[in-house]
C-alpha positions as a Markdown table, in Angstrom:
| # | Residue | x | y | z |
|---|---|---|---|---|
| 1 | Met | 79.7 | 137.8 | 23.4 |
| 2 | Lys | 81.9 | 138.0 | 20.3 |
| 3 | Leu | 85.7 | 138.4 | 20.6 |
| 4 | Lys | 85.6 | 141.8 | 18.9 |
| 5 | Gln | 83.3 | 143.1 | 21.6 |
| 6 | Ile | 85.7 | 141.9 | 24.3 |
| 7 | Ile | 88.6 | 143.4 | 22.4 |
| 8 | Asn | 86.9 | 146.8 | 22.7 |
| 9 | Ile | 86.8 | 146.3 | 26.5 |
| 10 | Leu | 90.4 | 145.3 | 26.6 |
| 11 | Glu | 91.4 | 148.4 | 24.6 |
| 12 | Glu | 89.5 | 150.5 | 27.1 |
| 13 | Met | 91.7 | 149.0 | 29.8 |
| 14 | Ala | 94.9 | 149.1 | 27.8 |
| 15 | Pro | 94.7 | 151.2 | 24.5 |
| 16 | Leu | 97.0 | 149.6 | 21.9 |
| 17 | Ser | 98.1 | 153.1 | 20.9 |
| 18 | Tyr | 99.9 | 153.3 | 24.3 |
| 19 | Ala | 102.2 | 150.3 | 23.5 |
| 20 | Glu | 105.8 | 150.8 | 22.7 |
| 21 | Asp | 106.8 | 150.5 | 19.0 |
| 22 | Phe | 108.9 | 147.4 | 19.6 |
| 23 | Asp | 106.0 | 145.5 | 21.2 |
| 24 | Asn | 103.5 | 143.0 | 19.8 |
| 25 | Val | 100.2 | 143.6 | 21.5 |
| 26 | Gly | 96.6 | 143.0 | 20.7 |
| 27 | Leu | 95.0 | 139.9 | 19.1 |
| 28 | Leu | 97.8 | 137.4 | 18.4 |
| 29 | Val | 95.7 | 134.3 | 17.5 |
| 30 | Gly | 92.0 | 134.0 | 16.6 |
| 31 | Asn | 89.1 | 135.4 | 14.7 |
| 32 | Ile | 87.3 | 138.5 | 15.9 |
| 33 | Glu | 83.9 | 137.0 | 15.0 |
| 34 | Thr | 84.4 | 134.0 | 17.4 |
| 35 | Glu | 81.8 | 133.6 | 20.1 |
| 36 | Ile | 83.6 | 133.6 | 23.4 |
| 37 | Ser | 82.6 | 131.0 | 26.1 |
| 38 | Gly | 85.1 | 132.1 | 28.8 |
| 39 | Ile | 88.3 | 134.1 | 29.4 |
| 40 | Leu | 91.4 | 132.8 | 31.1 |
| 41 | Val | 93.8 | 135.5 | 32.3 |
| 42 | Cys | 97.5 | 134.7 | 32.7 |
| 43 | His | 101.0 | 136.2 | 32.7 |
| 44 | Asp | 102.4 | 134.1 | 29.9 |
| 45 | Ala | 100.4 | 132.0 | 27.4 |
| 46 | Leu | 102.5 | 128.9 | 27.6 |
| 47 | Glu | 101.3 | 125.4 | 26.5 |
| 48 | Thr | 100.3 | 124.5 | 30.1 |
| 49 | Val | 98.1 | 127.6 | 30.2 |
| 50 | Ile | 96.4 | 126.6 | 26.9 |
| 51 | Asp | 95.8 | 123.2 | 28.5 |
| 52 | Glu | 94.3 | 125.0 | 31.5 |
| 53 | Ala | 92.1 | 127.1 | 29.2 |
| 54 | Ile | 90.8 | 123.9 | 27.5 |
| 55 | Ala | 90.1 | 122.3 | 30.9 |
| 56 | Lys | 88.2 | 125.3 | 32.1 |
| 57 | Asn | 86.2 | 125.8 | 28.8 |
| 58 | Cys | 87.8 | 129.2 | 28.1 |
| 59 | Asn | 88.4 | 129.9 | 24.4 |
| 60 | Leu | 90.1 | 133.3 | 25.0 |
| 61 | Val | 93.4 | 133.6 | 26.8 |
| 62 | Val | 94.3 | 137.2 | 27.8 |
| 63 | Cys | 98.0 | 137.3 | 28.6 |
| 64 | Phe | 100.3 | 140.0 | 29.8 |
| 65 | His | 103.4 | 139.0 | 27.9 |
| 66 | Pro | 102.9 | 138.3 | 24.1 |
| 67 | Ile | 103.7 | 134.7 | 23.4 |
| 68 | Leu | 104.4 | 135.9 | 19.8 |
| 69 | Phe | 107.0 | 138.6 | 20.0 |
| 70 | Ser | 109.1 | 138.3 | 16.8 |
| 71 | Gly | 108.1 | 136.9 | 13.5 |
| 72 | Leu | 107.7 | 133.2 | 12.8 |
| 73 | Lys | 108.7 | 131.7 | 9.4 |
| 74 | Lys | 107.7 | 128.2 | 10.3 |
| 75 | Ile | 105.4 | 126.7 | 12.9 |
| 76 | Thr | 106.6 | 123.1 | 13.6 |
| 77 | Gly | 106.4 | 122.8 | 17.3 |
| 78 | Lys | 110.1 | 123.0 | 17.8 |
| 79 | Asp | 110.0 | 125.4 | 20.8 |
| 80 | Tyr | 107.7 | 126.5 | 23.6 |
| 81 | Val | 106.3 | 129.4 | 21.5 |
| 82 | Glu | 105.3 | 127.2 | 18.5 |
| 83 | Lys | 103.9 | 124.5 | 20.8 |
| 84 | Ser | 101.6 | 126.9 | 22.5 |
| 85 | Ile | 100.5 | 128.5 | 19.2 |
| 86 | Ile | 99.8 | 125.1 | 17.6 |
| 87 | Lys | 97.7 | 123.9 | 20.6 |
| 88 | Ala | 95.8 | 127.2 | 20.7 |
| 89 | Ile | 94.9 | 127.0 | 17.0 |
| 90 | Lys | 94.0 | 123.3 | 17.1 |
| 91 | Asn | 91.6 | 124.0 | 20.0 |
| 92 | Asp | 90.1 | 127.3 | 18.6 |
| 93 | Ile | 91.5 | 129.3 | 21.4 |
| 94 | Ala | 92.2 | 133.0 | 20.8 |
| 95 | Ile | 95.2 | 134.8 | 22.4 |
| 96 | Tyr | 95.3 | 138.5 | 23.2 |
| 97 | Ala | 98.3 | 140.3 | 24.8 |
| 98 | Val | 98.4 | 143.7 | 26.6 |
| 99 | His | 102.0 | 144.1 | 27.7 |
| 100 | Thr | 103.4 | 147.7 | 27.2 |
| 101 | Ala | 99.9 | 149.0 | 26.4 |
| 102 | Leu | 99.1 | 148.3 | 30.1 |
| 103 | Asp | 102.7 | 149.3 | 31.2 |
| 104 | Asn | 102.1 | 152.8 | 29.9 |
| 105 | His | 98.6 | 153.3 | 31.3 |
| 106 | Lys | 98.4 | 155.4 | 34.4 |
| 107 | Asn | 96.3 | 152.7 | 36.2 |
| 108 | Gly | 98.4 | 149.9 | 34.8 |
| 109 | Val | 101.4 | 147.8 | 35.8 |
| 110 | Asn | 103.3 | 150.4 | 37.7 |
| 111 | Lys | 100.2 | 151.8 | 39.5 |
| 112 | Ile | 99.5 | 148.2 | 40.6 |
| 113 | Phe | 103.2 | 148.0 | 41.8 |
| 114 | Cys | 102.9 | 151.3 | 43.7 |
| 115 | Asp | 99.6 | 150.2 | 45.3 |
| 116 | Ala | 101.1 | 146.9 | 46.5 |
| 117 | Leu | 103.7 | 149.0 | 48.3 |
| 118 | Gly | 101.3 | 151.6 | 49.6 |
| 119 | Leu | 103.1 | 154.5 | 47.8 |
| 120 | Lys | 101.5 | 157.9 | 47.8 |
| 121 | Asn | 101.7 | 161.0 | 45.6 |
| 122 | Ile | 102.6 | 159.0 | 42.6 |
| 123 | Lys | 103.5 | 160.3 | 39.1 |
| 124 | Ile | 104.9 | 158.9 | 35.9 |
| 125 | Leu | 108.7 | 158.2 | 35.9 |
| 126 | Val | 109.3 | 158.2 | 32.1 |
| 127 | Pro | 106.5 | 160.2 | 30.4 |
| 128 | Lys | 105.7 | 159.1 | 26.9 |
| 129 | Gln | 107.2 | 161.3 | 24.1 |
| 130 | Asn | 106.1 | 162.0 | 20.5 |
| 131 | Phe | 102.5 | 161.2 | 21.5 |
| 132 | Ile | 100.9 | 164.7 | 21.3 |
| 133 | Gln | 99.8 | 166.5 | 18.2 |
| 134 | Lys | 98.2 | 169.9 | 17.6 |
| 135 | Leu | 95.4 | 170.8 | 15.2 |
| 136 | Val | 95.1 | 174.4 | 13.9 |
| 137 | Thr | 92.0 | 175.4 | 11.9 |
| 138 | Tyr | 90.1 | 178.5 | 10.9 |
| 139 | Thr | 86.4 | 179.2 | 10.8 |
| 140 | Ile | 83.9 | 182.1 | 11.0 |
| 141 | Pro | 82.9 | 183.2 | 14.6 |
| 142 | Glu | 79.3 | 181.8 | 14.1 |
| 143 | Asn | 80.8 | 178.3 | 13.7 |
| 144 | Ala | 83.5 | 178.4 | 16.3 |
| 145 | Glu | 81.6 | 177.2 | 19.4 |
| 146 | Lys | 80.0 | 174.2 | 17.5 |
| 147 | Leu | 83.3 | 173.2 | 16.0 |
| 148 | Arg | 85.3 | 173.5 | 19.3 |
| 149 | Asn | 82.7 | 171.4 | 21.1 |
| 150 | Ala | 82.8 | 168.7 | 18.4 |
| 151 | Leu | 86.6 | 168.6 | 18.6 |
| 152 | Phe | 86.4 | 168.3 | 22.4 |
| 153 | Asp | 83.8 | 165.4 | 22.1 |
| 154 | Ala | 86.3 | 163.6 | 19.8 |
| 155 | Gly | 89.0 | 163.7 | 22.4 |
| 156 | Ala | 90.9 | 166.9 | 21.7 |
| 157 | Gly | 91.8 | 169.5 | 24.3 |
| 158 | Lys | 92.8 | 167.3 | 27.1 |
| 159 | Ile | 96.0 | 168.4 | 28.9 |
| 160 | Gly | 96.9 | 166.7 | 32.1 |
| 161 | Asn | 94.1 | 167.2 | 34.6 |
| 162 | Tyr | 92.2 | 169.6 | 32.3 |
| 163 | Glu | 89.7 | 169.1 | 29.5 |
| 164 | Asp | 88.2 | 171.3 | 26.8 |
| 165 | Cys | 91.4 | 173.3 | 26.4 |
| 166 | Ser | 91.9 | 175.4 | 23.3 |
| 167 | Phe | 93.5 | 178.7 | 22.2 |
| 168 | Asn | 91.4 | 181.0 | 20.0 |
| 169 | Ser | 92.5 | 184.2 | 18.2 |
| 170 | Lys | 90.8 | 186.6 | 15.8 |
| 171 | Gly | 92.0 | 187.5 | 12.4 |
| 172 | Ile | 91.1 | 188.2 | 8.8 |
| 173 | Gly | 90.8 | 185.4 | 6.3 |
| 174 | Thr | 91.1 | 186.0 | 2.5 |
| 175 | Tyr | 90.1 | 183.8 | -0.5 |
| 176 | Met | 88.8 | 183.9 | -4.0 |
| 177 | Gly | 86.9 | 180.9 | -5.5 |
| 178 | Asn | 87.2 | 179.6 | -9.0 |
| 179 | Glu | 84.5 | 178.4 | -11.3 |
| 180 | Asn | 84.1 | 175.1 | -9.4 |
| 181 | Ser | 83.8 | 176.7 | -6.0 |
| 182 | Asn | 80.8 | 177.2 | -3.8 |
| 183 | Pro | 81.9 | 179.6 | -1.0 |
| 184 | Glu | 79.9 | 179.9 | 2.2 |
| 185 | Ile | 80.5 | 183.7 | 2.3 |
| 186 | Gly | 80.9 | 185.9 | -0.8 |
| 187 | Glu | 80.9 | 185.0 | -4.5 |
| 188 | Arg | 83.2 | 183.0 | -6.7 |
| 189 | Phe | 85.7 | 185.1 | -8.8 |
| 190 | Glu | 85.6 | 187.8 | -6.0 |
| 191 | Phe | 88.3 | 188.5 | -3.6 |
| 192 | Asn | 86.8 | 188.1 | -0.1 |
| 193 | Glu | 87.9 | 189.2 | 3.3 |
| 194 | Thr | 86.1 | 187.8 | 6.4 |
| 195 | Gln | 86.5 | 187.8 | 10.1 |
| 196 | Glu | 87.8 | 184.4 | 11.3 |
| 197 | Ile | 88.6 | 182.5 | 14.5 |
| 198 | Lys | 91.8 | 180.5 | 14.6 |
| 199 | Ile | 91.3 | 177.5 | 16.9 |
| 200 | Glu | 94.2 | 175.5 | 18.3 |
| 201 | Val | 93.8 | 172.2 | 20.2 |
| 202 | Thr | 96.1 | 169.4 | 21.2 |
| 203 | Phe | 95.2 | 165.7 | 21.0 |
| 204 | Glu | 96.8 | 162.2 | 21.4 |
| 205 | Lys | 98.0 | 161.1 | 18.0 |
| 206 | His | 96.0 | 157.9 | 17.8 |
| 207 | Leu | 92.9 | 160.1 | 17.8 |
| 208 | Gln | 93.8 | 161.9 | 14.6 |
| 209 | Ser | 91.3 | 160.2 | 12.3 |
| 210 | Lys | 88.5 | 160.8 | 14.8 |
| 211 | Ile | 89.5 | 164.5 | 15.2 |
| 212 | Leu | 89.6 | 165.1 | 11.5 |
| 213 | Lys | 86.2 | 163.4 | 11.1 |
| 214 | Ala | 84.8 | 165.8 | 13.7 |
| 215 | Leu | 86.5 | 168.7 | 12.0 |
| 216 | Phe | 85.1 | 168.0 | 8.5 |
| 217 | Ser | 81.6 | 167.1 | 9.8 |
| 218 | Asn | 81.2 | 170.3 | 11.8 |
| 219 | His | 82.9 | 172.9 | 9.7 |
| 220 | Val | 80.8 | 175.2 | 7.5 |
| 221 | Tyr | 83.5 | 175.8 | 4.8 |
| 222 | Glu | 83.5 | 173.9 | 1.5 |
| 223 | Glu | 87.3 | 173.7 | 1.8 |
| 224 | Val | 88.6 | 173.2 | 5.3 |
| 225 | Ala | 92.0 | 174.8 | 6.1 |
| 226 | Tyr | 93.8 | 173.0 | 8.8 |
| 227 | Glu | 97.3 | 172.1 | 10.0 |
| 228 | Ile | 98.6 | 169.3 | 12.2 |
| 229 | Tyr | 101.9 | 169.5 | 14.1 |
| 230 | Ala | 103.8 | 166.9 | 16.1 |
| 231 | Leu | 104.7 | 168.3 | 19.5 |
| 232 | Gln | 107.8 | 167.6 | 21.6 |
| 233 | Asn | 105.8 | 167.8 | 24.8 |
| 234 | Thr | 105.8 | 164.7 | 27.0 |
| 235 | His | 102.5 | 163.2 | 28.1 |
| 236 | Gln | 102.4 | 163.4 | 31.9 |
| 237 | Asn | 99.7 | 160.7 | 32.3 |
| 238 | Ile | 101.1 | 158.1 | 30.0 |
| 239 | Gly | 104.5 | 156.5 | 30.3 |
| 240 | Leu | 106.7 | 153.8 | 31.9 |
| 241 | Gly | 107.5 | 153.5 | 35.6 |
| 242 | Met | 106.3 | 155.6 | 38.5 |
| 243 | Ile | 107.7 | 157.4 | 41.5 |
| 244 | Gly | 105.9 | 157.8 | 44.8 |
| 245 | Glu | 106.5 | 158.2 | 48.5 |
| 246 | Leu | 106.2 | 155.8 | 51.5 |
| 247 | Glu | 103.8 | 156.9 | 54.2 |
| 248 | Asn | 106.6 | 156.5 | 56.7 |
| 249 | Pro | 110.4 | 156.5 | 55.9 |
| 250 | Met | 112.3 | 153.2 | 56.3 |
| 251 | Asn | 115.9 | 152.3 | 56.5 |
| 252 | Glu | 117.2 | 150.5 | 53.4 |
| 253 | Thr | 117.2 | 147.0 | 55.0 |
| 254 | Glu | 113.7 | 147.4 | 56.2 |
| 255 | Leu | 112.6 | 148.6 | 52.8 |
| 256 | Leu | 114.1 | 145.7 | 51.0 |
| 257 | Ser | 112.5 | 143.2 | 53.5 |
| 258 | Phe | 109.2 | 145.0 | 53.1 |
| 259 | Val | 109.4 | 144.7 | 49.3 |
| 260 | Lys | 110.5 | 141.1 | 49.4 |
| 261 | Thr | 107.4 | 140.2 | 51.5 |
| 262 | Lys | 104.9 | 142.4 | 49.6 |
| 263 | Met | 106.0 | 141.3 | 46.1 |
| 264 | Gln | 106.7 | 137.7 | 47.2 |
| 265 | Cys | 110.3 | 137.8 | 45.9 |
| 266 | Gly | 112.5 | 134.7 | 46.0 |
| 267 | Ala | 115.5 | 137.1 | 46.3 |
| 268 | Ile | 116.5 | 140.7 | 45.8 |
| 269 | Arg | 119.8 | 141.7 | 44.2 |
| 270 | His | 120.8 | 145.3 | 45.1 |
| 271 | Ser | 123.6 | 147.8 | 44.9 |
| 272 | Glu | 125.6 | 149.0 | 47.9 |
| 273 | Leu | 123.5 | 150.2 | 50.8 |
| 274 | Leu | 123.9 | 154.0 | 51.4 |
| 275 | Asn | 122.7 | 153.9 | 55.1 |
| 276 | Lys | 120.2 | 156.6 | 54.6 |
| 277 | Pro | 116.4 | 156.7 | 55.1 |
| 278 | Val | 114.2 | 155.8 | 52.2 |
| 279 | Lys | 111.2 | 158.0 | 51.4 |
| 280 | Lys | 110.9 | 158.4 | 47.6 |
| 281 | Val | 110.6 | 155.1 | 45.7 |
| 282 | Ala | 110.7 | 154.7 | 41.9 |
| 283 | Val | 109.4 | 151.5 | 40.4 |
| 284 | Leu | 109.2 | 150.0 | 36.9 |
| 285 | Gly | 107.7 | 146.6 | 36.3 |
| 286 | Gly | 109.8 | 144.3 | 34.1 |
| 287 | Ser | 113.1 | 145.2 | 32.5 |
| 288 | Gly | 114.0 | 148.7 | 33.7 |
| 289 | Ser | 117.7 | 149.4 | 33.4 |
| 290 | Phe | 117.0 | 152.1 | 30.7 |
| 291 | Ala | 115.3 | 154.2 | 33.4 |
| 292 | Ile | 118.0 | 154.3 | 36.0 |
| 293 | Lys | 118.9 | 157.9 | 35.0 |
| 294 | Asn | 115.3 | 158.9 | 35.3 |
| 295 | Ala | 115.1 | 157.4 | 38.8 |
| 296 | Lys | 118.2 | 159.3 | 39.8 |
| 297 | His | 117.1 | 162.6 | 38.3 |
| 298 | Ser | 113.7 | 162.3 | 40.0 |
| 299 | Gly | 115.4 | 162.3 | 43.4 |
| 300 | Ala | 114.3 | 158.7 | 44.3 |
| 301 | Asp | 116.1 | 157.1 | 47.2 |
| 302 | Val | 115.6 | 153.6 | 45.7 |
| 303 | Tyr | 114.7 | 152.2 | 42.3 |
| 304 | Leu | 112.8 | 148.9 | 42.2 |
| 305 | Thr | 112.8 | 147.1 | 38.8 |
| 306 | Ala | 114.1 | 143.9 | 37.2 |
| 307 | Asp | 116.7 | 142.4 | 34.8 |
| 308 | Leu | 119.6 | 144.6 | 35.9 |
| 309 | Lys | 122.9 | 143.4 | 34.6 |
| 310 | Tyr | 126.3 | 143.4 | 36.4 |
| 311 | His | 127.3 | 146.8 | 35.0 |
| 312 | Asp | 123.9 | 148.4 | 35.6 |
| 313 | Phe | 124.5 | 148.3 | 39.3 |
| 314 | Tyr | 127.6 | 150.6 | 38.9 |
| 315 | Gln | 125.1 | 153.3 | 37.8 |
| 316 | Ala | 124.0 | 153.7 | 41.4 |
| 317 | Glu | 127.2 | 155.8 | 41.9 |
| 318 | Asn | 126.4 | 156.2 | 45.6 |
| 319 | Gln | 123.3 | 158.3 | 44.7 |
| 320 | Ile | 120.6 | 155.8 | 44.8 |
| 321 | Leu | 119.8 | 152.2 | 45.9 |
| 322 | Leu | 119.1 | 150.0 | 42.9 |
| 323 | Ala | 117.2 | 146.8 | 43.5 |
| 324 | Asp | 116.4 | 144.0 | 41.1 |
| 325 | Ile | 113.3 | 142.2 | 42.6 |
| 326 | Gly | 112.7 | 139.8 | 39.6 |
| 327 | His | 110.8 | 140.3 | 36.4 |
| 328 | Tyr | 107.8 | 138.1 | 37.2 |
| 329 | Glu | 107.7 | 139.5 | 40.8 |
| 330 | Ser | 107.6 | 143.1 | 39.7 |
| 331 | Glu | 104.5 | 142.4 | 37.5 |
| 332 | Arg | 103.0 | 139.8 | 39.8 |
| 333 | Phe | 99.7 | 141.3 | 40.5 |
| 334 | Thr | 99.0 | 142.5 | 36.9 |
| 335 | Lys | 96.8 | 139.5 | 36.0 |
| 336 | Asn | 94.7 | 140.0 | 39.1 |
| 337 | Tyr | 94.0 | 143.6 | 37.9 |
| 338 | Ile | 93.0 | 142.4 | 34.5 |
| 339 | Val | 90.6 | 139.8 | 36.0 |
| 340 | Asp | 89.0 | 142.4 | 38.2 |
| 341 | Phe | 88.6 | 144.8 | 35.3 |
| 342 | Leu | 87.0 | 142.2 | 33.0 |
| 343 | Lys | 84.7 | 140.9 | 35.8 |
| 344 | Glu | 83.4 | 144.4 | 36.3 |
| 345 | Lys | 82.7 | 144.9 | 32.6 |
| 346 | Ile | 81.6 | 141.4 | 31.7 |
| 347 | Thr | 79.1 | 139.6 | 33.9 |
| 348 | Asn | 77.5 | 137.0 | 31.6 |
| 349 | Phe | 80.3 | 134.4 | 31.6 |
| 350 | Ala | 83.4 | 133.3 | 33.3 |
| 351 | Val | 86.6 | 135.3 | 33.7 |
| 352 | Val | 89.1 | 133.0 | 35.3 |
| 353 | Leu | 92.5 | 133.8 | 36.9 |
| 354 | Ser | 95.1 | 131.2 | 35.7 |
| 355 | Glu | 96.5 | 129.0 | 38.4 |
| 356 | Glu | 99.7 | 128.4 | 36.4 |
| 357 | Asn | 102.9 | 130.0 | 37.7 |
| 358 | Thr | 104.7 | 130.8 | 34.5 |
| 359 | Asn | 107.8 | 132.3 | 36.2 |
| 360 | Pro | 110.8 | 130.6 | 34.5 |
| 361 | Val | 113.2 | 131.7 | 37.3 |
| 362 | Lys | 113.5 | 129.5 | 40.4 |
| 363 | Tyr | 115.4 | 130.2 | 43.6 |
| 364 | Leu | 117.4 | 127.8 | 45.8 |
């Protein structure tokens, strides 16, 4: 199987369009035409992981964190990033990163986090913004059903738990063609009035080219009138973090001990205990200080995340218990999920879970 075929599967799991703008996801090293012999899945594509890939005859490393995050002007092997890249290139090993593309997926990092804690009734904590667009177009009634269905097939009209959503209204369209026109209805140089249907559908912005292709391929007009708007609506099924409920409330000490065991934490740093039962739990794998306000506004009793700084803990303000469980720990089971997904989709060669613990933080 070629690398480009595997990339299609990886994009099914974690669409690159879901990634945050600051991120560097997708194929970082390699040629899409390369024939893949095996896949090694890891958290961080360090040099030791590349050595493991070589030993296990895997020429594709799928990592969670991108080893290449910011630009490189020189590759001389002066640091851990450059050493890893040089070794991968020398040994014809491709590297592909998923990071926030999987963070933002409804079945991704934070769903895995929630599942590890047994949380129920989960929903997105920070829904993705500026991700939804709306198409408005006009056609004759005889063409409306065919055109709508084509737009739906291209991915338009999905809102939350509903599909094939559109708004349709009747009106009068007017036009007059010039000497180069070939109107579907009426004659050139004549002022024409015709009954039209106005069709409005929303879609995820990365589908725009696919939506427009469906529009032009299934519209009967010579000149297709359409408008595209960027909407302010948030996307309730895409975003960072999640909030859910414990099956049975716990006191704060019990909850922290439970999390420490389930997520295999070396230690947990937390704000002052509030001595109240915990039912609603907000989680965000990785660095999550930016979502403290979201966790508080959502009514969470505790917010579990990582990389909280000294002053971040003050934001608890006796309203919520903030707990830093460790960056690696909060994303611990992500690579297991990736392995399971790939094994289900690819059965003709090895998909291997890395045995390397790439957590740089140690505990005394």
